[in-house]
N, C-alpha and C positions, 0 to 999 in steps of 0.2 A: 505493499500500500503506500502511495507517495505521501511524502511528509512537507509540509507548508510552513514558511517562516511567518508568523504574525508579527509584523514590526508596527509600534505605536510610537508616537511621540508628542509632546506638550511642551511649548516653549515655558510658559510661565502660569504659576499657581492663580490662575482667574476663572472666572465663570464663562468668560467668552471662548469660542472654539470648541470642538469636539473634545469630551475628557478621554483619558486614557482607555477606561472601562468600555466607554461606547466604541472606540474605534477596535478594541481587541475583541468585544461580542459580535461587531459585523463581520469580522474576519473569521472568527469561529464559525459563525453560520454559514458562510461561503464553503469553509472546510467541511462542514457535515454535509452539506447539498452536494457536494461533489465525492463524498467519501474518503477524506485525505486526513492523515494524522496531523497534528500541528504542534508547533513550539512557539512560546509566545517571548519576544524580545521588545523591551520597552526602555525609552529614555525619558525622563521627566526633569522640566525645568533646564532644558538643554536647547540651544539654538540650532536651526537648519542650515547656518551658513556653513558649516563644517562637516565633514562626515568621522570626525575624532569625536566619538561619542560610545561609552563603554556598552550599551546594549547594542548597539549597531556593530561595534566591533566584534563582540561574543558572535552576533549572527553570521559576520563575514568568516570567521572563523570556522563555525561548525558548516558553513556552505562549501569551503575549500578542504575539509574532512569528509565531505561526502554525506553528510547527514540530512542535506536539505535538497528538495527538488524544485520547489516554487518559493517565491517571494511575495506576501500578500501584503498590501497596505490600504487604508482608507481612503487618502487624498496622495497625489504626487509630491506635494510640498512637505508631507511628513517623513519621507525619504530626504530631499535635499531642497535648497532654493538656490543652487548653484546650478547653472547649466552645464558648466564644464564637469563639474563632479557627478550630477546626473547623468549625462552622456557617456562618460568613462565606466560609471557603474553598471549601466545597462550593456556596453560593450564587453565588460567583465562577466557579466551574467551570460549573456548569449555564448561567449567562448567555451564556456563549461556547461552550456546547456541547462541552464536554470531559468524557468519561466518566472515571469514577473507580471502582477495583475493588481491593478488598482480599481476598488470598488466602486468609489462614487463616480470617477472620471471614465470608468467602464472601459478601460485600455488594456489590451492583453499583447505582450510582446511576440507572440507567435506569429501574428500578422504583419506585413509592412505598414498598412494604414494605423494599427495600432501604435507602431514605434513612432511614424512619423507626427500622430498627434499627441504623444507624449512629449517629444521634444518641444513641440510647439507650446504645450501647457507648462512647461518648466522655463521656457523664456519668459514668459509672463509671470511666472512666480519669481524669478531673478529680477525682473523690471520692477516688478513692486518692491522689494527689499532695497534695491539700487535708487529707487525714486524717494523711498524714505530716508536713506543715508544722505542723498544729495540734499534734502529740504535741511536735514539737521546741519548739515556742512555749510549751506548758506546762510543760516542763522548765526552761526557761529563767526563766520567771516564778517558778517555785519556788524556783530559785537565786537569783533577785533579791531574793526576800523573806527569804532566810536572808543575805542581803548579800554574796553571791558575784559576783566578775567573770566577766561573761559573753562576756569575750572582744572583739575589735576593736581597732583603732588605740591602743596605749598613750598614753595623756593626758599633756600637758606636767604637770611636777611628779613623776612617778612614774615607776619602773620595774617591770618585771614579773618576779616570783620564781616560778619553776617547782620544784615540789616532788613527790615521790612518797611516798603515803601506803598504809598498809594497811587495806582495808576489806573485812569479810569473807572475810578470808585471801587477798584478791587486792590485788596492787598497782594504784593508781590515780594517775594524773598531775593535778595541779591546779595552777592560777595564780593568784596573788594580786598585787595592787598593794602597792609598799612605796614610801616617800617619796624623792625624789631630791633630796638636800639643797641642792644648787647651784641646781636649778630651783625649789625649792620657795621659796627666798629671793626669787628674781624674782617669783614669784605675790604674795609679800607686799608687793613693791615696786609691781607693777601695781595692786593694790588700794588701796595708800597714795597712789599719784599721782592716781589717779581721784578720791578723797575731798577732795584739794586744791581750792581755790576756784576754779582755772582748769582743774580736770582736765577731760578728755573722752577718749571713744575714740580720736580722732585724736590728740591730744597724747599719749596714753600709747604710741600706735603709733610715733610719730616719735621721742620719748625713748627706746624700746627699740631701735629701728634705730640711733640715732645712737650709743649706748653698745656697738653692736656684738652685743647679744643675738640669738641665733637660736633659731628655733623647734625642735621636735623633730626635723623633718625637714633642719635645718641651713639653713632658708631665712630670709628677712627676714620680719619682722611683717606682717599687713595688718589692715586694719580688723574683718574677720569674725573672724579668728583672735582678735583681742584682746576683742572683744566676747563672743565662746563662753566664753573665759576668766573673763570678769567675771560671767557669768550661770550658771556651772556650779555646782550644789550639791555636786558631787564634792569641791570644796576646802574646804567648810564644816564644822565640827565640830558635831555633833548636840546641841546644847544648849537650854534651854528658851525661849530668845529666838528662835531660827530656827524652833522648832516654831510659837511664836504667829504668826510672820510668815506661814509657809505654810498654817496653820490659817486664819487670817483674811483673807489676801489673794490666795490662789489656789484654783484647783478640783482640785488634784491629789490623788490618793487616798495618804493616809500610812497605810501598812500598820504601823508601830510604834505602841506605846501612847504617850501623854504622857510617862510615867514612865521610859521609854526614853531619851529625850533628857535625859541627866543632865548634859551637859559633858564626858565623858569623852573620849578620844583620837579615838573613831570619827567616819568622816565621813559623809557622805550620796550617795545615787547614785540617778539616774534609772532607770525601765525603762518599756518599752510607750510610748516617745514617737513611734516612725515605724512606718509600716504599708508594705508591699510596693505598688508602683504600677507596672506593666508592667516596665521595666528599672530603674528606679531606686525610690526611697521617699518618702513624704510623711509630714508630721506629722499625729498623732492629734489628734482634740480634747483640751484640758488635762485634763478630767474623766476622761480614759482612761490619764493618766499615772500611774506608780506612783512612790513615792518612799519610800525604804528606807534604814535604817541599813546601812552597808556594814562589811565587815570590815578595809577599810584607813583609815589614820589621816587626819584632816582637817587642813587648814593653816590657815584663817582661822577666827576666831571668829565666832559668830552674828551679835553686833552690827555688827561690820565688814560680814559679807554683807548684811545687812539694809539698811544704810545705803547700800551701792553699788546695791543693787536699786531701792531708793526714788529714788536719783539717776537711775538710768538709766530708770525710767518717767516721771519728771519731764522728763527732757531728751528722751525719745522723744515726749511729747505736745506739746511745744514746737518739735520739730526744724523748722527752715525748708525750704520746698521752692521748686526754682528755677521762675520763671514761664517762659511759652513764649517770652519775648524771649530767652533764653539756647540755645534750641533750634536746631540746624542741620540741613539735610537731609543732611548727610554723618554724622551722629551714629551711630556703630556700624561705622563703616566705615575710622576711621583709627587707626593703630597707630603707636607708638613704634620706630623701628627700631635704638635703643641699646639697650633692655632687653626689647623684645619684648611689652610691656604696651599696654593700650588707652589712646586719648587721650580725655578728655571734654571737653565744652564747660563752660565758666564765664564769667562777666560781669566786667566792670573798667570803673570809670570812668576815663579819662583826658582831660584838658583840657575838662572838664565835657561829655564825650562818653561814650556807653556803648558799649563793644566786647566783641566776643564771642572767645574764644580758646580754641583745642585745647591741652590741658596734659595732659602723661603722667600717670597716676593713681600710678603709682609715686613720682614727685615729690610728686604731691598729696597722698596718703595714707600713704605709708611714710616717707619722709625725702629731702630735696633732695640728700642727699650720696650717694643710692644712683641717681639719674638726672641727668644734667647737658643733657638735651635740651632745646630752645628751646621757648617758648610759640609758637603759631601763631595769627594772625588769622583767624578762621572765614570771614569774608566773603571774604577775598583768596584763600584756598584754595578756597572754592566757585567762585569765577569763574574760578579757573585751572584747576580741574578741568573744569568745564562748557564752558569755551572751548576746552580741549584737545580734548575729544571731538567738538564740533561742527567744530573745525578739522581732524580727520582725514578728514572728509567730502571736502575740497578736495586731500588729499596722498595719491592713488592710489598713487603710488610708495611713500610711507612704509608704508602698510598692506601693500602687496605684499611687502617687505621683512620687515615684521614676522611676517607670515603665514609666509613662509619659513623664518624662524628659527625661528617656533613648531612648525611641522611636523617641522623637523629635530630640536628638542629633544624632541617626542613620541617620534619615532623612536630617538633616543639613549637616551631613558629605557627605552623597550621592549627594546631590546636585551639589558641584563644580566638582565631578568625571562625573556625567552624562553630565555637561555642557562641561566639556573636551571632552568627548567621542563623543558627537554631533559636536563639532567643529571639531574632527578628520574625522568625516565621511562627513561633508562638503567638507574637503581638499581632501579626496578620491575622492568624485564626482567631483572636479574642475580638479584633476589628470586626471581622466578617459576621461573626456571631451576633455583634451588637447591633450590625447593619441589618441583620436579617431579624432581629428582635424589634427594631424600630419599622420595619417594613410591616411586620405583624401587628404593631401597635396602630399604625397608620390605617390598617384595613379594619381593624377592629373599634378605631375612634377612641381608644382609651388614654390617647395623649392628643395635645393641641398640635395641630398641624405645623404651627410656626416653630414650635420648639424641636419637632421632628426633623425639619428643614435645616434647622441652624446648627444642630448636633450631626446630622448628615453630611453637612460641608466638612464641620471639622474632622469627621472621621475620614472622609475622603481624602481630605488633605495629609492627614497622620498617614494613610494607607500609602500614599504615593511617595512620600518622604522615607518611608521604611523601605518600599520598592526600590528607590533611588539607592539607598544605603546597601541594600542586598545586591543590586545590580555591581556596584562597586566592590563589595567583598568577594562575589563569584570571580568578577574579573582580575582580582588580585591574586585569588586561590588558583586560578588557571593560568596566569601569566607567569607568577614568582615561584609557585610551589607544586607545579605540574611535572617537574622532572625530578631525577633522583641520579647520583652518579654512578657510572658504570666502569668497574676494575679494567676489564679489557680494551675497552674503547680509549680509555684513557693512558694505558701503556703505549697502544699504538700512536697515539698522537705525540706522545713524549719522544718516542721512537723516530718519528718522521722528522720532528724538532731538531733531535740530535743528528742525524744524518744529513741535514740541510743547511743549517744554521750558518756554519763557519764559510760557506760557498757562496752565500749571497752578497749582492750588494748592498750599500748603506740603506737605500729606501726600501729594498726588499726585507731586510732585517728589521726595521723600523715598523713596517707594514705587519710582517709576522709576529713580532713581539706585541702589538696593540691588540691580536686576535688571540693571544693566549693569556696576557697580564693584564688584570682588570684594574689594579691599583697596587702601588707601592708607597707605603707610609714611612717617614723616617722621624725617629725620636732620639735624637743625639745618636747613639751608638746601636739603637735597637731599631731593626727592619720588619716591617710587617707585610708581607708578599701575600697578595689574593691574585689567584689563577680563575679563569672563567670555569675550568673544568673539575676545581678541585676546591675545598673551604681555605680560608684564609690562615697563612701559619706566621709564627713570629719566631725570630732569632736573634742572637746577639752578633753584631760584628763590630767588634772594638777598633779593628784594622782601619776603619773610616776616619778615626779621630787620633788616632796615637802614633801612626808612622811619621817619621821626621821630616821627611820630603813633602808632607802634604797636610801640614798643621793649618787648622781652621783660621779664620781672622774675622 
């Protein structure tokens, strides 16, 4: 008997649109009519603009495992609101002979007309989403042109003031930036430090951390955060000098007239710098950026801001690049176990020899007082890791112990999730019983209808919340704990590594190590190695720090 996947999705917990229960019930009715088995997959409070949803991903995994013959949904936009995602999905389903049926739109991929109509409908679904997004964007651009703050994380140097104003007889909430005097004083320091003869982003970051200055989120300063502060015109007062700088040296659109840059207290703000890209954003071309005079007060004069930008541009053009002699095949795999930061490779001359070291980037980029981990000779670490992996081949007993420990750890990690899953299933049963009791009370007239409806909505919301959590737990159980370690496969993998590693070129070695080594953590002379096919191991390697020709500094 064929098996159908019934997929249901609801974006938000509102009364609008078809509920998940209605979508599922209609899918079940179709399956009963055609005498199909069915499996239900659902996503609650998840947008249709992406296919990266727990319920949907579980369904696709089961499809590729041969458990599903048909996909059934109530409406096309429950599957996706993206034409590109939808067409790729249909092609994928067709390539593995999986039928797709949409109940309300009465489409069936088994016919050319059905496929054509589905593509047309999905185009309109995407058009609707893009029209809404364009409307929101236009409104935000209009606000930017008026100097309004468009929201987002509150920038360092400012606080957010929320007010209620009357507009056309209605109360309206607005937000605007006001100067945080303590942080603004530090902004002035940062700009002053950078313009000193030895000023740099790195020295600024180190000085700020050594003085105990914290970011808006109460964390230590990093290079990127300091760089953004120095480049952001939000802090600059709108005066003639900064107008001339942006006009002559950048391609940004200045929407205010030259006369508006009169040196009063107002600052500047960028808008339209970024655009959506998949799940994140990308920078637009600079000729699309908008520069506007904001309602907020500036902190830095145009002369100082211009001098800092010129020094930044000059330093950027002459910034040195590390050569290939500094590269290690372990780059990107080594982390500091004392502060959890990455460890990068740098070069150092000792006794007329060139050595490569792994150094914690917190220590390098922020301040030495923030991390006291030792620097590690890269070549010794590489030899240690490679020899350790090769040595495992001759130590079958150790691998067996590690495998047993790893499999036990997997089972131990699964148990709390399984218990939580069972607890949620019990809660679902209780909710279903209460819903059935409410239905019975409504039929008998033993409770007022208003009270029953109110309680029913609460129970439905609780039910959907629990189902969402259950989906997440099932996804974690399937993706993280569905495998166990196998002795013979691991032995063969290590043998292949042993026979090939020494003969590979640098990039091939790096690629092979990244496929085997999950993470290397350094805590002074203690190394913790985690391989993809084995549980993590700890061992002491005092040779890192005690050899006379490689002392840390």
